[in-house]
N, C-alpha and C positions, 0 to 999 in steps of 0.2 A: 417585506413580507413574502413568504414563500408562495409559489404558485400552486403548491400541492394543498388540497383540502383534506380534511380528516376522513378516515374510512367510514366513520359513523355518518358524516354528512353525505358521503358518496352513496352509501347503501340506502339512506333515507330518501335521497333525491331520485335514485333509480327506481325504488319501489313506488314512489309517488307518480313518476312519469309512466311507469309500466302499467299501473292499474287505473289511473284516473282519466287518461286521455289517449286517443289514438293519434299516432304520429303520422302526419301527411307531409312528406318532404316535397319541397318545391323544385321545379326544373331549374337548371342553371347550366352555364358553359364556362370553360376556362382550361388552363393548361393541365391541371391535375385531373380534371375530368377526362381529357383526351388521353392522358397517360393510363388512367384506370380503364377506359374503354379499350385501348390497345392491349393492355395486359389481359383483360377479361376475354377479348377475342382470341388471343393466343392460347389461353388456358382452355377455352371452350373448344377450339380447333384441335388441341392435343387430346382433350378428354373424349370428344366424340369421334375424332379421326383415327387415333392410334388403335382403337379396338377393332377397326376394319382392315388394318394393315396385315399383310401376309409376309412371312419370312421363312424361306426354306421349306415351303409346302405346309406350313402351319400358321396359326395366328401369332402375330409378332409378340404380343404381350398377353400372356394367359397364365393365371394362377389355377392350374388344373388340380383341384383338390382330390378328385377321384383317383388320379394317377400319382398324386403326391409329387408333382413336378411344377416348378415355377419358371415359365419361359419368359425371358426378357430379351427380345431380338435374338442374337446368335448365342446367348448364354442360357443354359438350363441349370436351375438350382434344385437340389434335392433336399430332403429333410435334414440330412447331416450338414447342409450348407446354411442352416438357419442362423448361425452365428454371423454370417456375412450380411444377411437381411437385417439382423439386429444392428449391425454397424450402420446401415442406411438410416435407421431410426435415430441413432445417436448423432449422426451427421446432421439430420434435419433438426434435432433438438438444439444442438449447439449453434447451428446456423440461425435458428430463431432467437436464441439468446444474444448472439452477436448483433443481429439486426435491431433488437430491442434496445440494447445499450447504445447503439449508434444513433438510431432514429425512431425510437418508440415503436408504436404498433403499425408499422408500414405493412407487415404481413396481413393484419386484419383488414386494413383499408384497401389493399390492392389485390391480394391473392387468396385470402381465406375463402373456402367454398361457400360458407354461410353468407359472407358479404357479397360474393360474386353472384350467387343465385338470387339473393335478395334484390340486388340491382336489376337483374333480369325480370324478376316478378314485378318490380316497380315500373319498369318499362312497359310491361303488359298492362299494368293498371292505368298508366297514363294513356296508352293507346286506346283503351276501351272506355275509360271514364273521364279522361281529360286531366288537366293540370290540377295543382293543389286546390285552388279556389273552387273549381267545378266539382272536385271530389268531396270537399267539405259541404257544399250545397247539396250534393247527391245524398250524403249521409243524413243530412237534416230533413230531406224531402220525404213526404209520405210514400207509402208503397204504391207503385203504379207499374203499368206495362213497360214504360220507358226505363224505370229503375230496374225492373226484373231483367230486361234485355241487356242493359249495361252490365249488371252484376253477373248475369249468366254467361255473357261472352268473356268477362274477365276470368271467372272461375274455370270456364272451359279451356281457355288458353293456359291457365295455370296447370290444369290437369294434363294437357298435352305435353307441356314442358317437363312436368314431373314424370310422366310415363316414359318419355324419351330418355330422361336422365336415369331412371330405374333400369330400363332395358340395357342401356350402355354399361351401367355399373355391374349388373349381373353378367353381362357379356364378357367381363374380364375374368370371370370364374368358370364360365362354360362357353364353348365356342359360340360367338355371337351370331354367325350366319345360321347355324343350326337352331339357335334359340329363336331368332326372328322368324325363320321358316315354320318352326313348330307353333309359335304363337299365332301366326296367320292361319295355319291349318287347324288350329284348335287341338293340337296334339302335344302341347307342352306338358312336362311332368308336373305333378302336384307341388313338388318342392320349388321348381323353377317359377311356377305361377305364383306361389306364396311369396317368394322373395321379390319378384317384380312388383306385386301389389304392395308389399311392405315398404319398399323403398319409394314407390310412387306416393304412398300416404305420408312417409317421413319427409320427402321433399316438399310436398304440398303444404304440410303443416309448418315445417321449419321456415321455409322461405316466404310462404304466403300469409300465415297467421301469426306465428311467434315472432319472426323477424328479430328485432332488437332485443326481445326478451331472452333469446338464446345467449346473446352477449352479456346481458345483465345478470341472469340467474343460473345459466347452465355452463358457460365457458369459464374455466378457472384462470385463463390467461390474464384477463383484465384485473384480477384481484392481486396478482403478484407482480404486475408490471411496475408498480411504484417502488418495489424493492430492487428493481433492476436498473431503472433509469437513474441518472445522476445529474449533477448540475451542468454537465457538458453534453448531455443527450439532446439531439435535435428533435424536438417535438413541436406539434402545432401549438402556437402560443399567441396570445393577445398582448400587444404592447400597451400596457395600461399607462405607462408614463407618457406615451404619445396620444392615446385615445381619450383619457379622462381629463376633466369631467365630460361625460358624453351628453349629447343633446341634439335636438333637431335644429335645422337651419335651412335657409334657401340655397339652391344650387349656385355654385360659383361664389359663395359668400367668402369674403376675405377672412383669413385667420390671423389672430384669434378674434372671435366674436363673443363678447360677454364672458371671456375666460374659458370658452369651451375647447375641448380637444378635438381630434380628428374624427372620433366615432360619432356618427349622427343618430345612433340608436334606432336604426331602421329595422332591426330584427331579422335581416336577411340571413345572417350567419346561423340563426336559430331555425329559420324556416327551411333551409336546405339540408340541415343535419338529419341523417337517417336515424339517429338515436335521440333526437330532440333536446340535446343539451345546449347550453349557452357557453361557448368557449371563453367568453369574457370572465367567467367564474373561476378560471384556472384549469389546470390539468385534472381531468376526472376519469374515473374508472370506465365510464360509459363511452368515452371518446375512442373510436376505432381507427383514428388516424387516416380517414379517407380524404381529408383536405378539401371537402366541399365548402367549408366555411372560408377557406383562403380564396377560392375562386369567386365566391359570392362577394366577399369584402373587396377584393381587387376590382371587381366590376363596378361597385359603388364608388370606390375611390376614383376610378377613371371618370365616372359621370360627374363627380364633385370637383374634379380637377386637382385632387390631392395625390401625393405619392403613394404607390402601392406598399404593401408590407405591414399594414396595421395588424393583420393576422397573418402569420407566416411560420415557417419552420425556423425555430430559434431555440437556443439553450437558455436555461435559467441564468447562467453566468452572463450571457450576452445581454439579456434584458436588464441586468443590473449594472450594465456599463462596462463589463469585462470582455475578455476575448475567449472564445470557445477553444478548448483544448481537444483537438481531434485524436491525438495519440496519447492515450492514458492507460495505466496498467490493466484495468479491467477489460477494456476493449482489445488491447493487444493480447492479453491472456486468452480471451475467447477465440480470437482469430488464430492464435498459435495452436490451440487445441483443436480447432476446426480443421486447420491445414494438416495437422498430424493425423486426425481421424480419416481424412480423405486419402492421405498417402497410405495409411495402413489398410484401408479398404481396397484401394487400387492394387496394392501388393498382394493382398489376400485373394482377390479375384484372379489376378494374373498367375499366382503360384499354386492355386488349388489343383490337386490331381484330377485329371479328366477321366482317368480309369481308376476305379477302386476295387479292392478285393477284400472279401470277408470270408474267413474260413471257420467252419463249424465242424468239430469232430463228432462222429456218431456217438450217441450216448452209451451204446453197448461197449463191452470190453473188447480186447484184442481177440483174434482168432488165428488158427494155424492153417496155412495153405497145404496143398497136397505135397509140395516140395519141402515142407517142414519149416517154412519161414513164418514170421509173425506179421500179421496184416492188420492195419487200421483203416477205417473208412471215414471219409470226410465229405462235406458238402461245400463246394466253392461257389460263392456268389460274386459274379462279376458285373460291374456297372460301367457303361460307357456314357459319360456325360458330354462327350464331344458332339459336334454337329455333323460328323461324318462317320461312316462305319470304321471299325478297327479289327484287324486280324491279329489275334493275340496268341502267343506261344506260351504253353504252360510247362514248367520244369520243376523238378523237386531237387532241392539242395540240402546240404548238411551231412549226407552219407553217400559215399561213392558207390556202394553196392545196393542202393535202393532201387526197387523195381516198381513202376507205377502202372496202374490200370485205369485208363481214362484217356480222353482225347489229348493229343499233343498240341493241338491248336484249335481255336474257335473263332468264328466271325461274330462280333457283337455289333449290331446295328446302332445307329445314332440314337441316343436316349433310351437304349434297351438295358434291361437288367435280367441276367440269366442265371440259372442254378445248374451246376455241373457235379454229378456224383464222381468221386475220385477215391481210389484205394492205393495205399502204399504198403509194400511188403519189404521186410528186412530180415536178414539172417539173425538168429538169436545171439550169435557171437559178436555181432556189431553193436549190441546194446550195452550201455553202461548200467551200473547198479542203481543209479538215481534216475531222475526224470530225463528223458531224451527229447530233444527238440529237432524238428525238421522245418525246412523253409520252402514255401511255395514261391516260385519266381515267375512273374508275368512280364513278358517282353513283347515288343512288336516284331513283325516279320522283318528280318534283315536289320533289326535294331541293335544298337551297341549297348550292352549291359542291360540289367533288369530295369523294367519300367516301374515296377512296384513289387515289394516283397511282403510276405506275411509269415511270421513264425508261429508254430503251434506245437502241441505236445504229441509225442508218439508213445503209446503205452505198450508195455511188455511185461513178462513175468519177472518177479523179484528174484534177485540172485542172493544166495546166502554168502 
C-alpha cells in the first residue's frame, strides 16, 4: 500500500487539527534538532547582521527604492538589470524543486522563514510558560495574576522579536542606521513607521498565532509536493513493516512480545510535531520535514534498547524492500537546469556593461547654424554602474566633417547618472536623401576602442 494518502483525507485532517485543538509541541533533542538550530542560527546571523554591514561607504545590501538602485555588496543593479534579479528567482525556484525531488520538504523544515521564526517563538513560549505539560495546564487554568504574568511576558517577548524583525526588514529598503536613529528620536517618516508596524504585526500574527495554519491553508508548497516527490525521494517515513503491530510494553522487553512490532505507541512522534500530525499515517501535506519525529523516536528506541531508524529519511522504494535510485531523470534534469541557470546568471552579471548610454534626440526639427550647417540637438544620459568613478570621452562618429558642441569628456562618479546636452552640426552636402545615422562613441581616457556606442538619427532637409 502506498504511503501517500488522498488529498481529501489530507485536507480533512488539516482542517480538523487546525480548528479543533491547539498544538503544543514537546521539547526534544537529537541530531536533526542540532542541525536545525545551527541552520537557524546562521540564517538569523545573516538576516540581522548583513543589514548593518558597510561596503564602500554605503550599506552593503540595500534595495534603495527612492534612487531605484539595488546594492548587493560591490554590485549595483539598476531597473534595466531587473532581468538578472529575475534570474535569481528562477534559480531559487529550481533549487527548491531539486531539493523537493531529492529529499522532500527540507526547505520547510530547516530554512523556511515561517518555520524558523515559529521555532523562535516556541522557544520564547517555553521560556516563559514552561514545557508542553505546563503549557497545557496553564491553558486549562482559570484566569489569575500568575497566568496573566506568564502570558504577558510571552507576548511581550514575541513583540520584541517581531519589532526587531520588522526594523531589520525595513532596513534593507531604507538605510538601517538612519531608520533606527529616526525611530529612537521619534522622527521617522509616516511610511517608515507604517511599514515597521505592519511587519511587526505580520510577524507577531504569523509566527505567534497562526503558526502551522500558514502551512496548512496559506502556503501552496505543501499542496503540490506530492506531485514532485517520487518513489525514490528521501522523505521522513515510518517503517510500518518493522513497527506494526504497535503496542505498549515494558522497557527492555524481548522482541517479539505477543507479536508486537518495534513501535511502542508512546505518541512521542506526535507530541513533538509542530504541525500535530502522526507520521505513522504516511506522508501528509502538513508534514514540513523538520525531522522532530525522527529525533523523538530515536530517543525512545535508545531507551528501549532497539535499533534506531523506525522513523527515518527513506524512500518508498526502500520501505518496500528495494534500493533507492539516487540518479534518476527528473532529479538529473532539475540539477542540469539549475546549473545552467547559475552559469547564465554568473555570465550575465560578469558581462553586463558597467557604463550605459541612452541618447534622446530633441523633439524639435533641425535648424541652421550661422555657418549654414544643419544642426540637431540631443540629450545624452550616461550611467556609471561601477563602484569607482569613470572619466569618459565623448566622440561623434559616422561623418568625418561633423562638428560637436558639448563636453569632450566628463567624470561620472560611482553609481551616478548624468544628463548631457549635446549638439551635432553637419554640412548639408554631407547628408544623403534618406535617413542619416550618426554614432555617439563613449570610451575611457587612454582606452583602446569605444567602450559603448549608440546609433541615432540625424534629421535634415529632404532632397529632390
